[in-house]
N, C-alpha and C positions, 0 to 999 in steps of 0.2 A: 907373412905374404901374401900377396894373392890368391880369395879364392876362386876356382874353377871358375862359376858365373862371372865374377869381373872379368875373368879373361878374355870369356866369350862374347861379354857384351862390350867390353874394350873393342876388339875385331871384330864385332857385325856395324858397329859406326862407323870405325874406319873404312869397312865398307861401303857406307852409304855418305861419306864426307867427297865422292868424285862417282861421278859416271865420265868416263871416259869414254868418244867414239869407237868405230873402228875405220880407220885411213890413215892416210899421209896428212903431216900438215900441211898446210896451205903458204907458202912464203907470200912478201908482202904486204903482210895485214896490218902495218902501224898503225897507218892514216885509216881505217875503215870508224863509217860511225855507227854508237853501241848502239844496240837494238834492245828489250826488253825479251829473257829467258822464258822459254814456252815452257819448261818444266816450274819456274815462278816469277809469275809476270808482275809482282813488285819489284824485283832485280834486274840489274841489267846480265845480257849473257857477255860470255868471255867469247871471243870475236876470234879467237886462236882453235873452237872447237863449232864454230858458227859455221852451220851447211853441210857438216859429216855423217856417213853414218853412223846411225847411232847417237847419234847426237840430239838433247832436246833443250839443249841449252841449261844444265844441272852441273853448274860449277860456281856457289856462292860466293869462294874463299879464293876465285881466281887463280887455283891453280895450275892450270897448262898454263906453258910456254912453247915457243916451237923448240924449243932444246928439251923441255922434259917429258913433251906428247909421248915421242912414241914411246918413252920407259913408261909412263903410265899405262897407256892401252894396250903394254902385254903383261903391267903390272894385275890390271886388273882382268882380264885373258886369263892370268892363271889364277888367279883368285877365284872366278867362276868356275873352272875345271875343277880345280878342288872342290868346291862347293858342290856340285852336280855329284861327283866322287861321293861326298860325304852324306847328301841330301840318300841315296844309295845306299851308304851302306848302314846308315843310322838305321833304315826301314830293313833292312837285312836280319842286322843284330834282333829286330822287334818280331823278324816273326819266324828265328832259334838257329841264324846259321854262323856259327862261330868258329873263327881258328881251333882246329883238334889239336889243343896244348892243354895242361892242367889249370895252367895263372889267369884262361880265360871264361873259363864252366863259370854260371853264375852271374857274369857280370850284363849290364844293358848299358847302351851308349852316352848313359848321360855317367855310368861309377867308371868304365872303362878307364877314362882321362887318371884320375886319382894312383888308379891301379898298376896303370901305363907308366907312370909316372916314380909311382916307391918302385916298381922293376926294373925298372933302367930303360924297357924300348923305349919310354916317349923320348930318351935321348938318343938311344942310338937312332931314331928314323929322324930328328934334331939334326943329328950331325950329317946323316946322309942326304935330308935335302941340302943342308948347307954345302953340299961338299958339290950337287949338282948347280947348285950357284954359282960358285966359286968358280965352275968350269965354264960353266954360259957369259961369266960376267964382259967377258974379252969380247965378245959379239953384241952385247949387247950396249956396251959401251962404244963400238964403231958404231951401230944406228944413231944412237945417238948425238955421233960426230956428222951425222949427214950418211951413212954407210946402205948400202942395197934394200939387208936385211927387211925383212918383211912385220913391220910388230906383232910377237906370238907364233908364229910361225917355227916350228922349233921341229919341223924333216919328221915328223913323226905318224905316218901313214899304210899302216902294215898293212890294212884290207882296201887300201884304194879307192877310198873315196873320192879324193879329189878328181881323177880321170872321169869316176859316174856320174857325178852329180855339180863336178865343177867345172863342165867343160867349156864355157864360156864366159867372160868377164862378169858380165851382170848375175849368173848364176850363185860365181866365187862370191858375189858380196850380197850377196841374198843370206847364202849358208851363211858369213859372215857375222850378218847381222842376227839373225838365229840364235846362231852359237852366243853371242853377246847378250842377246837376250833373256836367254836360258841360266846362264849364267847369273846375271843379275839375282832370276828370280830364286836360281838355288843359292845362292848368299842370304835373301829372304827367311828366304824357305829354312833354310839350314838352322838357323839364329832363332828364327820363333818355333823349330822341335826342340830344341836344347830348352827354351825358356819355358816353355810348357811342360815338358817333362819337370824340370825343376819344379813349378810352382804346384804342379798336382801327386805328380809322382807318377805319369803316366805319360808314354810313350804316345806317340802320333797312331802309329795301328790299332794300340790297347781301347784309346779314344775316340777309336772308328765306332767301339762296339758295345 
């Protein structure tokens, strides 16, 4: 079977394959003149994502279409959020924080993968995530068919940040862009942290000192 480093490398490359913008797809782009990508000047930019917040024209495989754009935006936001939590978790484990259970003692962020697969914890996590995605699929499909659901908005705001920091449409767009950029950075960061520890045997915190 695939080694853990092969799986993580595949995930990292997948995250780089498409850089979706935050925003709504713009109808009526069928007859748009092709322009060069800001991110890849040697390639043409996908007109579907041109001009949207967070877009730098990076879609070399032309994956985005008016039908799939909202789904891709939501997928990138979800991966970015998971990556931000992963970076936080990786650093926390490096600092010595673990679940107070015997099976987690002595594990590093790198060795935790194989250990949790062996114990079955990873499979249970996969089931929980699959259940959540299955329950949310109806709303996602409705969104792709033109519904009014905002990509990435899961209605989860227990601390009321939206009311505090997004009082105007401009402020909301700014916060969306910040989340998107931080998510992209986190996807790159957690991939780099994994490769770094895999090659050197030392985590990012240990290598600072």
